N, C-alpha and C positions, 0 to 999 in steps of 0.2 A: 351713463358712465362718462368719465372725463375724456376729452379729446386732447391729445398731447401735441406739443409743437415739434418735438423731436424725440428720438429714442432714449436720450439721456434722462429725460424727465420720467421715464418708466422705471428707473432704478430705485429699488427699495419698496417699502410698503407691501412686502410679500405676505401671503396668507399663512395662517396656522391651521393645522388639521389634527384631530385627535386620532390616535392609534386605537383600532377597535378589535383586531383579530390576532394579535400577538400577546404572549404571556407577559403582562406588565406587573405581576404580583399584586400587591395591595394599592399600587399607584395608578394615577392617570398619566399617560405619556402623550405628549403633543410634539408635532414636528413643524418647524417653520420652513416653508417651501422657498428656499433661496434659489431653487431651480427655476422659479418663476421670473427672475430678473431677465431683462432682454438678452443679456449675454449668456444666460443659462447657469449662473453661479453667484455665490456670495461675493466673489472677487470683483464684481462690477462696482460694488460700493467703494472699495479702496482705490480702484483704478480711477474713478471719477474724482474722489476727494484728493488723492495724491497729485493728480494732474492740475486740478483747479487751484489747489494750495500753492503749487509751484508757479502757476501763472500769476497768482496774486502777489507773490514775492518777487516776481521778475526773473525767476530761475529758468522759466520756460517761455520762450518768445516765438512768434510766428516763424514758420519755416524750420524749426528745430527738429532734431532727431531724438526720439525717446528710445532709450536702451534699457533692457531689463533681462535678468536671468530668472527663469521661472520653471518650476517642476510641476505646475498645476494649472489652475484656471486664471491666475493673474494675467497671463499673457492674452487670454481671450477678452478679459475685461479691458485691458489696455488697448487691444486692437479695436474694440467697439468705440472707446472714447477717442482714440487717436484718429480713427477713420472719420468720426463726426466732426472733429476739430481741425482736421487737415494736417496732422503731424505725420512724419515718417516714423515708422516703428521697426526696431531691430530687436529680435528676441533670441536669447540663447537658452536652449532647452535640452535636458538630458534625454538619452535615447530610449527611456522606458515609457515616454508619453504615448498615448494611444494615437493611432493613425488618423482617427476622426478629428482629434484636436489639431494635429498638424495640418490636415487638409483644410480645416475651418480657418485657421490662422492665415494660411496662404491665400485662401479665397477672400479674406478681409483685407488683404494688402500688406500684411506683415512680412518682413524679411526674417526667415527662420534659419538659425545656425544650430545644428544638432551636435551635441557633444556627449561625452561619456557619462554614464550614471554609476560607474563602479569606482569612482575616485572621490576623495573627500576634500573638504575645505582646505585651501592652501595649494592644491595641485593646479597647475596652469590650465587644465582642461575641465576643472570643476565649474559647473555652469555659472555660479555667481562670480568667481574669479575671472572667467573668460568674458563675461558680460562687462565687468569693470574695465578690462583691457580694451574691449571693442569701443566703449565710450571714450576712453582715453585716446585711442588711435584716431577717432573722428575729430576730437578736439585738437589733436596735434596737427591736423590738416587745416586748422583755422575755421572749422565748421562748428555750429552750435549743437551740442549734444547734452542731454540731461539723463543721467543714470538714476532711474527710479529707486533702486536698492530698497525694496520693500522690507527687507530684514533689518534695516537700520533706520527706516524712515518713520519718524513719529507721526506723520500724517496718516499712516496705515492704521494704528489702533485708534487714532482720533476719529476716523470714519465710523467705527463701531460704537465708540462712546457717544457720538452725536446722533447716530441713526439706528443701528441695530438694537442697542440696549433699550432706548426709549420705546421703540416699536414693540419689543417683547413685553415690556412692563405694561404698556397700555393695552395691548391685545389680550394679555392674560388677566387684565383687570386687577392688577396688583396681587393676584393669587398665584404665587410661584415659589417653589421650594428649592429647585435645583435646575441647573442648565448643564447639559453634556456637550462638550465642544472638542474638536480636534485642533491640532496645532501644526501649521506649516511655517508661515512667517511669524506667527504668534500674535498677529494683529487682532484677531477676533477675541482671544482669551484675555489679552491685555486691555483692550478697549472695554470689554464687558466688565472686567474686574474693576476698572476705574468707575464705570457708571454705577454698578450695583453697590460699590463701596459707599457711594453717596446716597442712593435712594433706598436701597434694601440690602444692608450688609449681611442679613441673615440668609440670603440666597446662596446656596452652595454652588461652586463651580467644580465640575467633574471632567477629568481629562480622558479622552479616548485616543489611544496611541497604537500605531502598528507595531507588532513584534519586530525587533531589529532597531527601532528608534531608541534613542537614549532617554526620552523625556519621562516615561513612566517610572523608570528606575531612579531618575533624578528626583522626582516627586516623593518616591518612597524612602530614599536614603539621604537626600540633600546633597549628594555628591554627583559630579558630572562624570559619567563613564568615559573611559579613554577610547573605547572602540565601539562603533555602531555596526549592526548587521545590515542585511539587505531586505527589502520588502517590495512587493509589487503594487500595493495600494498607492494611488497617485494623489499628490497634493497635500498630504499630512505626514507627520513624522519628521524627525530631524536628527542629524549627527552632530549638532552643536546647539548652543543656546543663543538665539538671536539677541542682539544688543537691546532691542526694544521690548524684550519679553518680561512679563511680570507674572510669576506663578505663585505669588504670596497668598492668594486666596483660593488656590486649588486644594480641595480637601481630600480628593480620592482620584486615583488614576488606574485605568484598566489597560492592560496590554493585550491586543487582539491580533490573532494570527491572520495571515492573508486568506487562508481557507475559510475561516469564520466570517471575515469581512465580505468576501465575494458571495458566500452562501447567504448571508443576511441581506445583502442588496437584492439578490434574486428573490428572496423570501418576501421582502417588502413589496415587490411588484406583484407576486402571486397573491399575497394576503390582503394588501391594502390598495393595490392599484397605483402605487407610486414608484416611478422609475428614477432611481438615483444612481450615482456613480459609486466607485469602490470606497471612497472615503465616507460616504453616507452609510455604507455597510458597517464600517468600523464604528462610527458614532452610534448607530442603532444597536449593535451588539453590546457596546459599553452601557448604553442607556438601559437596555433590558437587564443586564447584570445588576446595575445599580437598583433598578426598580424591584427586582426579585429579591434583593438583599434587605429590603426595608421591612420593618415590622409594623409601621404605621403608614396610613395613606399619605401620599405626597403628590403634588402636581409638578411634573418634570417636563422640561422642554429640551428638545434637541433640534437638529437641522437636517434637511435634505440639502446637502451642500451644493450639489450641481445636478444637472440633468443626466440621466443614464444614456441619452442618445449619443453621448460622446464616447461610450464604452461598448458599442455593439460588437466590436472585434475582440473584446476582452471579457468583461463581466458577463455579457449576454451571448457569448460564443462558447458553446459546450465543448467544441474541439480544442479551442485555446485553453480552456480551463482543464480539460483532460490532459493536454500536453504538459501543463505545468503542475500536475498532481493536485489540483484544487477541487476536484470533484471525485467521488468514488467511481472507479472504473471497474471493468470486469476482473474477476479474481479466479480465473480458471486454473491458473498455474501452468499454462502452456502458451503456445504462440498466439492463441486467440486474444490474449491480453495486450498484444502489441498492435493489433489492427485498429487504426484510428477511425476508420469508417466501415463498420461491419455491415455485411449484407443483411444479417438477421434483424438488425434494428432499422433497416431501410435508410441508413446514413450513407451508404456507398453511392457515389456518383458514377453512373455508367453511361454508355452510349450503345445503341444498337448497331450491328454490323451493316445494316442497310440504311442507316441514317446518313445525312450528308456530312462532309468534313466541316462545313460551316457550323452545323449543330454542335459537333465535337468541340470546335474552337470556342464557340459562345459559352458552352458549359464550363470549359476550363477557366475562362475569364470570370464567369459569374461566381464560381466557387473557389477561385484563387488556387487552383491546382494545375499541375503540369502534365498529368497523364490520366487516362481513363481506361478501365476494363471494357472490352468490347464483348457484347453479349448477343447470343442468339437464343431467345427464350431464357431458360434458366442456366444455360451453359456458357462458360467463358470460352471465347474462341480467339481472342487476341488482346493486344494492348496498343494504344495509340498515345503518343506524346506530342509535344509542341514541335519537336524536331521532325517527326514523321509528317506532320501537316505542312511544315515549311518546305520540306523537300518535294512534297506532292504539288504544291501550288506556286512555287517560286517563279517559274517561267511561264505559268499560265494560270492566272487567277480564276478562270472559269472552272477550274478543277475543284474549287470549294463546293461545287454542287455534286461532285462524285461521291459514291458511297464510302463510308469509313473502311470497309473491307478492302478497298483498293490501296490503302496506305498503311494499314495496321501491321504490326509485327505479330506473327503467329508462332514464333519460337519461344515458348513460354517456360518459365522456371517454376514448376509446381513443387510444393512442399507440404507434407502432411502436418496438420496442426499439432500432432504429438511429437514432432521432431524437436531436437534440442536447439537452443538459441545459437549455438556455435555453427550450426548448419546454414545459418543465414549469411555468414561472412563470405564464403566462396561465391554465393550468388551475387552479393554486392560487388565483390572483386571483379566479376565479369560484367559489371555495369548493368545488371539486370535488377528487376524487382521481384520479390518473393510473392508468389501467388499461393495463398494458403487454402488447402483443400481438406474436406472430410469425405474421403472416397471420391465420388464424382461431384460433390457439392462444393461450389465456390463460396468461401467464407469472407474473403477480403484480401487486400494487398498489404504488404509490409515493405516500407522503404527504409533507406538509411536514416532519414530523419525520424521515422517512427521508432526505430531502435534507440536512437539517441534520446528521444523524449521519454521513452520507457525507462532507460537507465537513469536519467536525471530525476524523474519522479520517484524512482525507487531510492535514490540517494537522499532526496528531500525527506522521505518518510523515515529515514534513519536506519 
């Protein structure tokens, strides 16, 4: 194997793997593993090309600050390149980005500004508009700043025209009928469109679009919808047409729900051993729909856009999925449906009455929860939260070694699982947690946020 001089030399030349255990109809479906790039996504390609093209033009000089607004992996690609080349990087990102991405960006030295994801282009807090203002403010102080602006930067699609497209064609040995792609900045679809128009105009380009995005409807009608919806999938889908976009060669578009996208990403891991992010789920769902709709065999290629390691708190977190109504939850028709961590499924996080306060604290930190049921055998005997632990140890840290029973609250609000939902509100008004019981059997806890999540999921189901 080759020995590389630096991490940037590892960008591109990603492998392709055949899908073997999913229903691809009469077709062969292949996936190009862009997750194998050193920054973990296809966006490494455009980050490197946009920065090096700016350097070649003299737009980017040593000591400059790079600024970008990104809702996906472009920020991580830019962080990789900026770190290697010694640039300061400021990123404006919407607040729906996973915590893993934000943590990684900060660990790589990027300065992160989090803004709203519920506003559209033209609003001062829209991530792209805010990024442009940040770059302008830096320049106004006499400092050198370069606004990448991937959505209007021709170097973006050029990266895919020069690298991604040729790789696909060579690896597939010229035997390729369709490519299924998502659109964020539109660089991939535009660059591949230009490449295949020259070397293989018969190759179909198929769009995978999250429900709520305007792009699938635009492909179907030729008209730009006035209003976009919301979606949870990261990195693809748009509420406007980027100025660099070229959809002229897109033959088919599929609109994929968040639920199907997240389910398909998890299914890809279970069936094929490939761990991709939420956008990969969208692309795979669209690719399978396309394949299953064919009447003749075709060779179809799509992408694992990025690594699923960046979505452990979302795509691969059953509690987050349940809270957002993205997986089927219990349907008892009673209070058991509101329990986020049921005892019956062993999802409940508990602590023993005779365990130490240090154990209780560590368990809260590990599972990102603020309170624990305290158990003696199969019986609940108390509750302990972070305030109880703080009061116990504040003036004497050695009390972390004391049993949980010395600090727990034993005044418990028990409620039968057959009770009405209205009976929860008085419990919450007393700043208590509802402890759901079936006679003497503890079933789980219901908190305010559990009730809110249940109501939101029910509203989403319509």
